[in-house]
Each structure stands twice: as C-alpha cells, then as structure tokens.
KOLRO-653968 format. One line per field, with one value per atom (N, C-alpha, C): chain; atom name; x, y, z; residue in three letters; residue number from 1. Coordinates in steps of 0.1 Angstrom, whole numbers. Example, Ala and Ser with C-alpha at 12.3 -4.5 7.8 and 13.67 -1.06 7.14 Angstrom:
2
ch = (A	A	A	A	A	A) .
at = (N	CA	C	N	CA	C) .
px = (132	123	132	128	137	129) .
py = (-57	-45	-33	-22	-11	0) .
pz = (78	78	78	71	71	79) .
aa = (ALA	ALA	ALA	SER	SER	SER) .
i = (1	1	1	2	2	2) .
END
This chain:
224
ch = (A	A	A	A	A	A	A	A	A	A	A	A	A	A	A	A	A	A	A	A	A	A	A	A	A	A	A	A	A	A	A	A	A	A	A	A	A	A	A	A	A	A	A	A	A	A	A	A	A	A	A	A	A	A	A	A	A	A	A	A	A	A	A	A	A	A	A	A	A	A	A	A	A	A	A	A	A	A	A	A	A	A	A	A	A	A	A	A	A	A	A	A	A	A	A	A	A	A	A	A	A	A	A	A	A	A	A	A	A	A	A	A	A	A	A	A	A	A	A	A	A	A	A	A	A	A	A	A	A	A	A	A	A	A	A	A	A	A	A	A	A	A	A	A	A	A	A	A	A	A	A	A	A	A	A	A	A	A	A	A	A	A	A	A	A	A	A	A	A	A	A	A	A	A	A	A	A	A	A	A	A	A	A	A	A	A	A	A	A	A	A	A	A	A	A	A	A	A	A	A	A	A	A	A	A	A	A	A	A	A	A	A	A	A	A	A	A	A	A	A	A	A	A	A	A	A	A	A	A	A	A	A	A	A	A	A	A	A	A	A	A	A	A	A	A	A	A	A	A	A	A	A	A	A	A	A	A	A	A	A	A	A	A	A	A	A	A	A	A	A	A	A	A	A	A	A	A	A	A	A	A	A	A	A	A	A	A	A	A	A	A	A	A	A	A	A	A	A	A	A	A	A	A	A	A	A	A	A	A	A	A	A	A	A	A	A	A	A	A	A	A	A	A	A	A	A	A	A	A	A	A	A	A	A	A	A	A	A	A	A	A	A	A	A	A	A	A	A	A	A	A	A	A	A	A	A	A	A	A	A	A	A	A	A	A	A	A	A	A	A	A	A	A	A	A	A	A	A	A	A	A	A	A	A	A	A	A	A	A	A	A	A	A	A	A	A	A	A	A	A	A	A	A	A	A	A	A	A	A	A	A	A	A	A	A	A	A	A	A	A	A	A	A	A	A	A	A	A	A	A	A	A	A	A	A	A	A	A	A	A	A	A	A	A	A	A	A	A	A	A	A	A	A	A	A	A	A	A	A	A	A	A	A	A	A	A	A	A	A	A	A	A	A	A	A	A	A	A	A	A	A	A	A	A	A	A	A	A	A	A	A	A	A	A	A	A	A	A	A	A	A	A	A	A	A	A	A	A	A	A	A	A	A	A	A	A	A	A	A	A	A	A	A	A	A	A	A	A	A	A	A	A	A	A	A	A	A	A	A	A	A	A	A	A	A	A	A	A	A	A	A	A	A	A	A	A	A	A	A	A	A	A	A	A	A	A	A	A	A	A	A	A	A	A	A	A	A	A	A	A	A	A	A	A	A	A	A	A	A	A	A	A	A	A	A	A	A	A	A	A	A	A	A	A	A	A	A	A	A	A	A	A	A	A	A	A	A	A	A	A	A	A	A	A	A	A	A	A	A	A	A	A	A	A	A	A	A	A	A	A	A	A	A	A	A	A	A	A	A	A	A	A	A	A	A	A	A	A	A	A	A	A	A	A	A	A	A	A	A	A	A	A) .
at = (N	CA	C	N	CA	C	N	CA	C	N	CA	C	N	CA	C	N	CA	C	N	CA	C	N	CA	C	N	CA	C	N	CA	C	N	CA	C	N	CA	C	N	CA	C	N	CA	C	N	CA	C	N	CA	C	N	CA	C	N	CA	C	N	CA	C	N	CA	C	N	CA	C	N	CA	C	N	CA	C	N	CA	C	N	CA	C	N	CA	C	N	CA	C	N	CA	C	N	CA	C	N	CA	C	N	CA	C	N	CA	C	N	CA	C	N	CA	C	N	CA	C	N	CA	C	N	CA	C	N	CA	C	N	CA	C	N	CA	C	N	CA	C	N	CA	C	N	CA	C	N	CA	C	N	CA	C	N	CA	C	N	CA	C	N	CA	C	N	CA	C	N	CA	C	N	CA	C	N	CA	C	N	CA	C	N	CA	C	N	CA	C	N	CA	C	N	CA	C	N	CA	C	N	CA	C	N	CA	C	N	CA	C	N	CA	C	N	CA	C	N	CA	C	N	CA	C	N	CA	C	N	CA	C	N	CA	C	N	CA	C	N	CA	C	N	CA	C	N	CA	C	N	CA	C	N	CA	C	N	CA	C	N	CA	C	N	CA	C	N	CA	C	N	CA	C	N	CA	C	N	CA	C	N	CA	C	N	CA	C	N	CA	C	N	CA	C	N	CA	C	N	CA	C	N	CA	C	N	CA	C	N	CA	C	N	CA	C	N	CA	C	N	CA	C	N	CA	C	N	CA	C	N	CA	C	N	CA	C	N	CA	C	N	CA	C	N	CA	C	N	CA	C	N	CA	C	N	CA	C	N	CA	C	N	CA	C	N	CA	C	N	CA	C	N	CA	C	N	CA	C	N	CA	C	N	CA	C	N	CA	C	N	CA	C	N	CA	C	N	CA	C	N	CA	C	N	CA	C	N	CA	C	N	CA	C	N	CA	C	N	CA	C	N	CA	C	N	CA	C	N	CA	C	N	CA	C	N	CA	C	N	CA	C	N	CA	C	N	CA	C	N	CA	C	N	CA	C	N	CA	C	N	CA	C	N	CA	C	N	CA	C	N	CA	C	N	CA	C	N	CA	C	N	CA	C	N	CA	C	N	CA	C	N	CA	C	N	CA	C	N	CA	C	N	CA	C	N	CA	C	N	CA	C	N	CA	C	N	CA	C	N	CA	C	N	CA	C	N	CA	C	N	CA	C	N	CA	C	N	CA	C	N	CA	C	N	CA	C	N	CA	C	N	CA	C	N	CA	C	N	CA	C	N	CA	C	N	CA	C	N	CA	C	N	CA	C	N	CA	C	N	CA	C	N	CA	C	N	CA	C	N	CA	C	N	CA	C	N	CA	C	N	CA	C	N	CA	C	N	CA	C	N	CA	C	N	CA	C	N	CA	C	N	CA	C	N	CA	C	N	CA	C	N	CA	C	N	CA	C	N	CA	C	N	CA	C	N	CA	C	N	CA	C	N	CA	C	N	CA	C	N	CA	C	N	CA	C	N	CA	C	N	CA	C	N	CA	C	N	CA	C	N	CA	C	N	CA	C	N	CA	C	N	CA	C	N	CA	C	N	CA	C	N	CA	C	N	CA	C	N	CA	C	N	CA	C	N	CA	C	N	CA	C	N	CA	C	N	CA	C	N	CA	C	N	CA	C	N	CA	C	N	CA	C	N	CA	C	N	CA	C	N	CA	C	N	CA	C	N	CA	C	N	CA	C	N	CA	C	N	CA	C	N	CA	C	N	CA	C	N	CA	C) .
px = (1113	1119	1119	1129	1131	1129	1129	1126	1137	1149	1160	1161	1158	1158	1146	1135	1124	1128	1135	1139	1150	1158	1169	1166	1153	1147	1143	1141	1136	1148	1162	1174	1175	1170	1172	1160	1150	1137	1132	1131	1121	1123	1131	1137	1132	1125	1119	1104	1098	1084	1076	1081	1073	1067	1073	1067	1066	1052	1050	1038	1036	1025	1012	1000	990	982	971	964	951	948	934	927	912	904	906	904	906	919	928	943	946	953	960	974	977	991	1002	1002	1014	1013	1001	1000	1005	1002	1006	1021	1028	1042	1047	1044	1048	1048	1038	1035	1046	1048	1057	1071	1075	1090	1090	1081	1082	1083	1073	1071	1085	1089	1102	1113	1114	1126	1127	1115	1116	1117	1117	1119	1133	1138	1152	1153	1142	1141	1126	1126	1114	1114	1103	1102	1087	1086	1074	1073	1061	1060	1057	1058	1054	1052	1043	1040	1045	1050	1057	1051	1046	1044	1051	1062	1068	1062	1058	1051	1060	1061	1069	1058	1056	1048	1046	1057	1059	1054	1057	1053	1040	1035	1022	1024	1037	1041	1041	1036	1038	1045	1054	1061	1058	1054	1049	1060	1061	1071	1065	1070	1067	1078	1077	1089	1087	1098	1100	1112	1110	1120	1123	1135	1141	1148	1145	1155	1158	1169	1174	1183	1182	1189	1205	1211	1224	1225	1215	1216	1215	1210	1209	1196	1198	1184	1188	1175	1175	1162	1162	1151	1153	1143	1142	1131	1133	1122	1120	1108	1104	1098	1094	1087	1089	1089	1087	1098	1111	1122	1130	1136	1143	1155	1156	1165	1169	1182	1183	1191	1188	1194	1198	1210	1213	1224	1223	1234	1235	1248	1253	1254	1250	1252	1265	1273	1286	1287	1286	1284	1271	1268	1256	1257	1251	1251	1237	1237	1225	1228	1220	1224	1213	1215	1207	1208	1202	1206	1205	1194	1193	1204	1212	1223	1237	1234	1246	1256	1251	1258	1256	1266	1265	1271	1263	1267	1271	1282	1287	1290	1285	1288	1289	1291	1292	1279	1273	1259	1257	1266	1262	1259	1267	1265	1254	1250	1237	1227	1227	1214	1216	1223	1225	1209	1209	1196	1188	1176	1167	1162	1164	1160	1171	1183	1194	1194	1191	1192	1180	1169	1157	1153	1155	1148	1150	1160	1163	1158	1157	1154	1140	1130	1117	1116	1127	1126	1131	1134	1138	1128	1116	1107	1107	1105	1105	1117	1128	1141	1141	1138	1140	1129	1117	1106	1096	1090	1079	1067	1058	1047	1035	1025	1011	1002	989	980	979	976	975	963	952	940	936	940	939	922	915	900	895	901	898	910	915	930	932	919	919	915	920	914	903	898	888	886	898	899	899	899	900	915	924	937	943	949	955	964	966	976	984	998	1007	1015	1015	1022	1036	1046	1061	1069	1074	1083	1097	1107	1119	1125	1131	1138	1150	1157	1168	1164	1155	1151	1163	1162	1172	1163	1172	1165	1155	1158	1150	1140	1139	1131	1126	1113	1110	1097	1090	1079	1075	1067	1066	1051	1043	1029	1027	1023	1021	1007	1003	989	993	988	990	976	980	968	964	954	951	950	949	947	960	971	982	996	993	1005	1014	1010	1018	1014	1025	1022	1020	1007	1003	1006	1010	1012	1020	1030	1038	1040	1039	1040	1053	1062	1074	1075	1078	1079	1095	1097	1111	1108	1120	1120	1109	1108	1099	1085	1082	1069	1065	1076	1074	1072	1066	1062	1064	1070	1069	1060	1050	1038	1043	1044	1047	1036	1032	1022	1028	1025	1032	1021	1025	1015	1024	1018	1025	1037	1035	1048	1051	1062	1066	1077	1078	1088	1095	1107	1116	1115	1118	1117	1130	1141	1156	1161	1160	1167	1181	1189	1202	1210	1222	1230	1235	1233	1239	1229	1217	1207	1212	1221	1223	1239	1242	1255	1254	1262	1262	1274	1275	1288	1284	1290	1286	1288	1280	1283	1296	1304	1316	1318	1308	1307	1301	1297	1290	1299	1296	1305	1301	1311	1311	1315	1306	1309	1306	1311	1308	1295	1288	1275	1276	1269	1271	1257	1251	1236	1237	1226	1225	1218) .
py = (1162	1149	1139	1133	1124	1110	1099	1087	1082	1085	1081	1089	1101	1110	1105	1101	1097	1085	1076	1062	1067	1074	1078	1084	1091	1096	1084	1073	1063	1058	1060	1054	1061	1074	1082	1080	1075	1074	1061	1056	1044	1034	1034	1023	1022	1033	1034	1028	1026	1026	1014	1003	992	985	982	975	983	986	994	989	989	983	991	984	992	993	1001	1004	997	993	991	1003	1001	1013	1020	1033	1044	1044	1039	1040	1054	1057	1071	1072	1084	1086	1078	1080	1073	1059	1053	1037	1035	1043	1038	1039	1049	1052	1039	1038	1026	1011	1011	999	998	1010	1011	1007	1014	1009	996	991	977	966	968	961	960	972	973	967	966	960	944	940	923	921	931	929	926	916	915	915	911	913	914	919	920	920	915	913	919	927	933	934	935	942	955	965	978	984	996	1004	1017	1026	1039	1050	1062	1074	1085	1091	1102	1115	1123	1135	1149	1156	1168	1177	1186	1194	1207	1212	1222	1219	1208	1204	1196	1193	1185	1170	1166	1153	1141	1129	1119	1108	1101	1089	1078	1067	1055	1044	1035	1024	1013	1001	990	980	971	961	954	949	942	947	949	952	942	942	932	941	940	948	939	941	933	942	940	949	949	960	963	970	977	986	979	966	959	959	962	964	961	958	955	959	969	974	968	960	954	961	970	978	969	968	959	968	979	990	1003	1014	1014	1008	1008	1000	993	982	976	984	983	988	981	979	974	984	985	993	985	981	972	977	974	977	965	964	953	961	973	981	987	985	993	1000	993	1000	999	1007	1009	1009	999	1000	1004	1010	1013	1008	998	992	995	1002	1006	998	987	979	987	996	1002	1013	1016	1024	1015	1003	994	1000	1007	1014	1010	1011	1008	1019	1025	1038	1031	1033	1029	1039	1037	1048	1042	1052	1046	1046	1033	1034	1045	1044	1054	1069	1072	1087	1087	1077	1076	1077	1071	1069	1078	1088	1096	1103	1105	1112	1102	1107	1100	1086	1085	1072	1061	1066	1057	1044	1041	1027	1020	1025	1019	1009	997	986	990	996	1000	1015	1021	1036	1039	1029	1032	1026	1020	1017	1029	1040	1052	1063	1062	1069	1084	1085	1097	1105	1097	1105	1112	1105	1109	1120	1118	1125	1132	1144	1147	1141	1135	1127	1130	1130	1132	1124	1125	1118	1128	1125	1133	1142	1137	1143	1139	1147	1142	1140	1147	1146	1133	1127	1115	1109	1101	1095	1085	1079	1068	1074	1067	1071	1063	1066	1060	1044	1039	1023	1020	1029	1025	1023	1029	1028	1040	1038	1050	1056	1069	1078	1086	1083	1091	1101	1114	1124	1128	1124	1124	1136	1145	1156	1152	1151	1148	1159	1156	1165	1170	1164	1169	1167	1174	1173	1173	1167	1168	1174	1178	1182	1172	1159	1148	1144	1148	1143	1153	1159	1170	1166	1154	1151	1135	1128	1115	1112	1107	1104	1089	1081	1066	1061	1054	1046	1032	1028	1016	1007	994	984	980	982	978	964	954	941	934	937	931	939	950	959	961	963	965	980	987	1000	997	1001	1000	1011	1022	1035	1043	1050	1060	1072	1084	1094	1102	1105	1112	1125	1135	1149	1155	1161	1168	1182	1191	1204	1213	1207	1215	1209	1202	1195	1185	1181	1170	1157	1148	1136	1123	1113	1100	1090	1085	1076	1062	1054	1040	1032	1023	1013	1000	993	980	967	957	944	932	920	909	909	916	918	906	900	891	894	891	895	884	886	876	861	863	851	844	849	844	849	862	864	864	858	854	869	869	881	881	871	870	878	880	888	903	906	920	923	915	917	919	926	929	929	921	921	927	939	946	936	936	928	934	923	925	937	940	949	964	964	976	987	999	1010	1011	1013	1016	1029	1039	1053	1056	1066	1071	1074	1072	1076	1088	1100	1111	1116	1110	1114	1129	1135	1149	1150) .
pz = (811	816	806	801	791	798	789	795	805	801	809	823	822	833	842	837	846	853	847	853	865	860	870	883	881	894	904	898	908	915	909	916	931	932	943	954	948	957	959	945	944	955	958	967	981	985	997	998	987	985	985	984	980	990	1003	1014	1026	1030	1040	1047	1062	1067	1065	1063	1064	1077	1076	1089	1090	1101	1102	1104	1101	1102	1115	1114	1125	1132	1128	1133	1133	1144	1142	1134	1131	1125	1133	1146	1152	1152	1151	1149	1136	1126	1113	1111	1118	1115	1124	1136	1142	1136	1127	1121	1108	1101	1091	1097	1106	1112	1117	1124	1128	1118	1107	1096	1089	1084	1075	1082	1095	1100	1096	1093	1090	1076	1067	1053	1048	1042	1039	1023	1016	1001	996	984	978	962	957	943	938	929	924	911	903	891	893	884	885	872	873	862	866	858	861	851	857	848	851	844	848	839	848	842	844	831	831	832	844	846	837	833	824	811	806	792	793	803	802	796	798	790	800	796	804	795	802	798	807	800	808	806	816	816	823	822	830	831	842	843	857	861	874	882	895	903	915	918	929	938	952	960	972	979	990	998	1011	1023	1018	1020	1018	1004	1001	989	977	976	964	956	944	936	923	915	902	895	886	879	865	860	846	841	831	823	812	809	798	785	788	780	786	776	764	755	762	757	768	766	775	782	795	802	814	820	833	842	855	864	876	880	888	899	910	921	930	932	943	956	958	971	969	960	959	946	935	922	916	906	901	885	878	862	858	847	841	826	819	807	799	788	777	764	761	750	736	735	722	719	729	728	728	732	735	744	754	763	778	786	800	809	817	826	839	844	857	867	879	889	903	914	928	933	938	943	953	964	976	971	961	956	949	939	930	939	950	959	971	971	982	986	998	1003	1012	1015	1024	1020	1006	1000	999	1001	999	1004	1016	1023	1019	1014	1010	1020	1020	1029	1044	1047	1062	1065	1054	1055	1062	1058	1064	1080	1083	1098	1106	1100	1106	1099	1098	1092	1099	1110	1118	1118	1115	1114	1101	1091	1077	1071	1077	1070	1081	1078	1085	1077	1086	1082	1086	1077	1080	1071	1072	1063	1053	1039	1029	1031	1036	1039	1054	1065	1079	1082	1074	1078	1072	1062	1055	1050	1060	1056	1046	1040	1031	1016	1006	992	991	977	972	972	971	973	988	997	1011	1016	1009	1013	1020	1032	1038	1030	1030	1021	1031	1030	1038	1028	1035	1028	1036	1029	1036	1029	1039	1035	1040	1031	1036	1045	1055	1064	1057	1048	1042	1027	1020	1007	996	985	974	962	953	940	933	934	930	940	952	960	970	968	979	985	979	986	982	990	988	991	984	987	984	995	996	998	989	992	995	1008	1014	1014	1009	1011	1024	1029	1043	1046	1035	1037	1038	1031	1031	1035	1038	1043	1031	1020	1008	1002	1000	991	977	972	960	951	956	946	955	948	954	943	948	940	945	938	939	933	940	935	935	926	925	928	926	931	920	909	899	901	908	909	898	890	883	891	885	893	887	895	891	899	892	898	897	908	905	911	906	911	911	922	924	926	920	921	921	925	927	936	947	955	964	965	972	982	994	1004	1010	1013	1021	1012	998	992	992	994	996	984	977	965	965	955	956	953	960	957	942	934	920	911	917	909	909	918	919	913	907	900	884	878	864	858	846	838	824	820	807	795	786	774	768	760	755	747	737	729	732	744	750	754	751	756	770	780	794	796	801	803	819	825	839	839	852	853	864	858	867	870	881	884	889	884	887	901) .
aa = (UNK	UNK	UNK	UNK	UNK	UNK	UNK	UNK	UNK	UNK	UNK	UNK	UNK	UNK	UNK	UNK	UNK	UNK	UNK	UNK	UNK	UNK	UNK	UNK	UNK	UNK	UNK	UNK	UNK	UNK	UNK	UNK	UNK	UNK	UNK	UNK	UNK	UNK	UNK	UNK	UNK	UNK	UNK	UNK	UNK	UNK	UNK	UNK	UNK	UNK	UNK	UNK	UNK	UNK	UNK	UNK	UNK	UNK	UNK	UNK	UNK	UNK	UNK	UNK	UNK	UNK	UNK	UNK	UNK	UNK	UNK	UNK	UNK	UNK	UNK	UNK	UNK	UNK	UNK	UNK	UNK	UNK	UNK	UNK	UNK	UNK	UNK	UNK	UNK	UNK	UNK	UNK	UNK	UNK	UNK	UNK	UNK	UNK	UNK	UNK	UNK	UNK	UNK	UNK	UNK	UNK	UNK	UNK	UNK	UNK	UNK	UNK	UNK	UNK	UNK	UNK	UNK	UNK	UNK	UNK	UNK	UNK	UNK	UNK	UNK	UNK	UNK	UNK	UNK	UNK	UNK	UNK	UNK	UNK	UNK	UNK	UNK	UNK	UNK	UNK	UNK	UNK	UNK	UNK	UNK	UNK	UNK	UNK	UNK	UNK	UNK	UNK	UNK	UNK	UNK	UNK	UNK	UNK	UNK	UNK	UNK	UNK	UNK	UNK	UNK	UNK	UNK	UNK	UNK	UNK	UNK	UNK	UNK	UNK	UNK	UNK	UNK	UNK	UNK	UNK	UNK	UNK	UNK	UNK	UNK	UNK	UNK	UNK	UNK	UNK	UNK	UNK	UNK	UNK	UNK	UNK	UNK	UNK	UNK	UNK	UNK	UNK	UNK	UNK	UNK	UNK	UNK	UNK	UNK	UNK	UNK	UNK	UNK	UNK	UNK	UNK	UNK	UNK	UNK	UNK	UNK	UNK	UNK	UNK	UNK	UNK	UNK	UNK	UNK	UNK	UNK	UNK	UNK	UNK	UNK	UNK	UNK	UNK	UNK	UNK	UNK	UNK	UNK	UNK	UNK	UNK	UNK	UNK	UNK	UNK	UNK	UNK	UNK	UNK	UNK	UNK	UNK	UNK	UNK	UNK	UNK	UNK	UNK	UNK	UNK	UNK	UNK	UNK	UNK	UNK	UNK	UNK	UNK	UNK	UNK	UNK	UNK	UNK	UNK	UNK	UNK	UNK	UNK	UNK	UNK	UNK	UNK	UNK	UNK	UNK	UNK	UNK	UNK	UNK	UNK	UNK	UNK	UNK	UNK	UNK	UNK	UNK	UNK	UNK	UNK	UNK	UNK	UNK	UNK	UNK	UNK	UNK	UNK	UNK	UNK	UNK	UNK	UNK	UNK	UNK	UNK	UNK	UNK	UNK	UNK	UNK	UNK	UNK	UNK	UNK	UNK	UNK	UNK	UNK	UNK	UNK	UNK	UNK	UNK	UNK	UNK	UNK	UNK	UNK	UNK	UNK	UNK	UNK	UNK	UNK	UNK	UNK	UNK	UNK	UNK	UNK	UNK	UNK	UNK	UNK	UNK	UNK	UNK	UNK	UNK	UNK	UNK	UNK	UNK	UNK	UNK	UNK	UNK	UNK	UNK	UNK	UNK	UNK	UNK	UNK	UNK	UNK	UNK	UNK	UNK	UNK	UNK	UNK	UNK	UNK	UNK	UNK	UNK	UNK	UNK	UNK	UNK	UNK	UNK	UNK	UNK	UNK	UNK	UNK	UNK	UNK	UNK	UNK	UNK	UNK	UNK	UNK	UNK	UNK	UNK	UNK	UNK	UNK	UNK	UNK	UNK	UNK	UNK	UNK	UNK	UNK	UNK	UNK	UNK	UNK	UNK	UNK	UNK	UNK	UNK	UNK	UNK	UNK	UNK	UNK	UNK	UNK	UNK	UNK	UNK	UNK	UNK	UNK	UNK	UNK	UNK	UNK	UNK	UNK	UNK	UNK	UNK	UNK	UNK	UNK	UNK	UNK	UNK	UNK	UNK	UNK	UNK	UNK	UNK	UNK	UNK	UNK	UNK	UNK	UNK	UNK	UNK	UNK	UNK	UNK	UNK	UNK	UNK	UNK	UNK	UNK	UNK	UNK	UNK	UNK	UNK	UNK	UNK	UNK	UNK	UNK	UNK	UNK	UNK	UNK	UNK	UNK	UNK	UNK	UNK	UNK	UNK	UNK	UNK	UNK	UNK	UNK	UNK	UNK	UNK	UNK	UNK	UNK	UNK	UNK	UNK	UNK	UNK	UNK	UNK	UNK	UNK	UNK	UNK	UNK	UNK	UNK	UNK	UNK	UNK	UNK	UNK	UNK	UNK	UNK	UNK	UNK	UNK	UNK	UNK	UNK	UNK	UNK	UNK	UNK	UNK	UNK	UNK	UNK	UNK	UNK	UNK	UNK	UNK	UNK	UNK	UNK	UNK	UNK	UNK	UNK	UNK	UNK	UNK	UNK	UNK	UNK	UNK	UNK	UNK	UNK	UNK	UNK	UNK	UNK	UNK	UNK	UNK	UNK	UNK	UNK	UNK	UNK	UNK	UNK	UNK	UNK	UNK	UNK	UNK	UNK	UNK	UNK	UNK	UNK	UNK	UNK	UNK	UNK	UNK	UNK	UNK	UNK	UNK	UNK	UNK	UNK	UNK	UNK	UNK	UNK	UNK	UNK	UNK	UNK	UNK	UNK	UNK	UNK	UNK	UNK	UNK	UNK	UNK	UNK	UNK	UNK	UNK	UNK	UNK	UNK	UNK	UNK	UNK	UNK	UNK	UNK	UNK	UNK	UNK	UNK	UNK	UNK	UNK	UNK	UNK	UNK	UNK	UNK	UNK	UNK	UNK	UNK	UNK	UNK	UNK	UNK	UNK	UNK	UNK	UNK	UNK	UNK	UNK	UNK	UNK	UNK) .
i = (1	1	1	2	2	2	3	3	3	4	4	4	5	5	5	6	6	6	7	7	7	8	8	8	9	9	9	10	10	10	11	11	11	12	12	12	13	13	13	14	14	14	15	15	15	16	16	16	17	17	17	18	18	18	19	19	19	20	20	20	21	21	21	22	22	22	23	23	23	24	24	24	25	25	25	26	26	26	27	27	27	28	28	28	29	29	29	30	30	30	31	31	31	32	32	32	33	33	33	34	34	34	35	35	35	36	36	36	37	37	37	38	38	38	39	39	39	40	40	40	41	41	41	42	42	42	43	43	43	44	44	44	45	45	45	46	46	46	47	47	47	48	48	48	49	49	49	50	50	50	51	51	51	52	52	52	53	53	53	54	54	54	55	55	55	56	56	56	57	57	57	58	58	58	59	59	59	60	60	60	61	61	61	62	62	62	63	63	63	64	64	64	65	65	65	66	66	66	67	67	67	68	68	68	69	69	69	70	70	70	71	71	71	72	72	72	73	73	73	74	74	74	75	75	75	76	76	76	77	77	77	78	78	78	79	79	79	80	80	80	81	81	81	82	82	82	83	83	83	84	84	84	85	85	85	86	86	86	87	87	87	88	88	88	89	89	89	90	90	90	91	91	91	92	92	92	93	93	93	94	94	94	95	95	95	96	96	96	97	97	97	98	98	98	99	99	99	100	100	100	101	101	101	102	102	102	103	103	103	104	104	104	105	105	105	106	106	106	107	107	107	108	108	108	109	109	109	110	110	110	111	111	111	112	112	112	113	113	113	114	114	114	115	115	115	116	116	116	117	117	117	118	118	118	119	119	119	120	120	120	121	121	121	122	122	122	123	123	123	124	124	124	125	125	125	126	126	126	127	127	127	128	128	128	129	129	129	130	130	130	131	131	131	132	132	132	133	133	133	134	134	134	135	135	135	136	136	136	137	137	137	138	138	138	139	139	139	140	140	140	141	141	141	142	142	142	143	143	143	144	144	144	145	145	145	146	146	146	147	147	147	148	148	148	149	149	149	150	150	150	151	151	151	152	152	152	153	153	153	154	154	154	155	155	155	156	156	156	157	157	157	158	158	158	159	159	159	160	160	160	161	161	161	162	162	162	163	163	163	164	164	164	165	165	165	166	166	166	167	167	167	168	168	168	169	169	169	170	170	170	171	171	171	172	172	172	173	173	173	174	174	174	175	175	175	176	176	176	177	177	177	178	178	178	179	179	179	180	180	180	181	181	181	182	182	182	183	183	183	184	184	184	185	185	185	186	186	186	187	187	187	188	188	188	189	189	189	190	190	190	191	191	191	192	192	192	193	193	193	194	194	194	195	195	195	196	196	196	197	197	197	198	198	198	199	199	199	200	200	200	201	201	201	202	202	202	203	203	203	204	204	204	205	205	205	206	206	206	207	207	207	208	208	208	209	209	209	210	210	210	211	211	211	212	212	212	213	213	213	214	214	214	215	215	215	216	216	216	217	217	217	218	218	218	219	219	219	220	220	220	221	221	221	222	222	222	223	223	223	224	224	224) .
END
C-alpha cells in the first residue's frame, strides 16, 4: 500500500468515523448504538486534527501521515495532509478533487462513485448504524480499552474491497471517536486518531470547493 493508496482508502471510509457518542459505564450495546444514532443526527459539520498510519500486512510496512479534516453534511469534506508530503482531498458532495503539489497534478472524479458503500454519506451514515453494520463490542467481556474507552467492532452488511471491518474507540467523556481502525479485504489497516474535534461550528461551503492551479495537470480519478 503506497502513500497515495493509503490516503484514498480514507475516501471510502474515513468519513464515518469522527463523531460518535460514548457510553456511560455499564451501558449495554443497544444503549451505545441508540446513542450513536441519536447523537449523529445532531451533527452538521466537524473539524479535527488527525494522525494516520496505513499498514501493509504482507510487507510489514507502515506509512504515517497527519493533517486536518473538515466535514459537513451533504457529502462535503476536506482532508489537508501536512506530512509526509502536502496533499488535499476535497469534495463538495458532487465532485472530488485530489491535489498532489509534488506532482503538480489534480485528480478529479465523481464524489458519489468515489465514496460508494456504507461510508458514503458519512455524517448521516451513522444515523442508520444498524442498517449499515453488524455491531458488537470488540471484547464483549470487557467492552472498554486500557484508556477506559468503549470499543465497537463493526462489520459492513455490504462490504467493499476497501472496507470489510471497522473498529472504533470512543471517549466516554465527550462522545468523540478518538481512534478508528479500517480493514480492507487483505487485512491491511488504516488507523486514524483524532484530536481537537469541534462540531457544529458553522463551516462555510466555500471550504469544500476546489479550483485547480492554472499550471496543474488535471486527470480523471478512477478509484479502485
């Protein structure tokens, strides 16, 4: 999995993962899912800083990245990667742009096709958690991790090559997902950790539009 492939995996998934309700101690799985669906319906936009590790299982290779993500209902998103090299992934809900400055290239595609699957609607998707996923605790006998965060294990009812499993760690104090692990069909993973999350801050639609630089090559985006 190269750096670009690791980032494009997030296009199909990432977008479900940032804001989910946490559970008070001893809550049942049903209470957790009810909380996720109820809280998700109130989220209209989100901003967060993230770190990402894409792991190729067969090669034993890790590729790390970090940046800032902006999301808004209607399929709008913006991923600004700062390292290991600058890159922007932007969608206004209709079109999708991937700008790689080091190549002076913009890949443009159709957002619904690029984001097809259970992750496609992102902010509205987890409002229908039971419809999209089979849900359980990662460890039913001990549903929290070492940091005291409930951990949900999600299996898509209609898996795609890029998304066969999703594991989410939720902060019980502020109802925010702090870590998400995405699995593909080969058991490669993308682990994303989120911090400084702000919701419903009124993000402008202009943040989700993109105009290619005049000298950049624009080529079709054909997500796998």
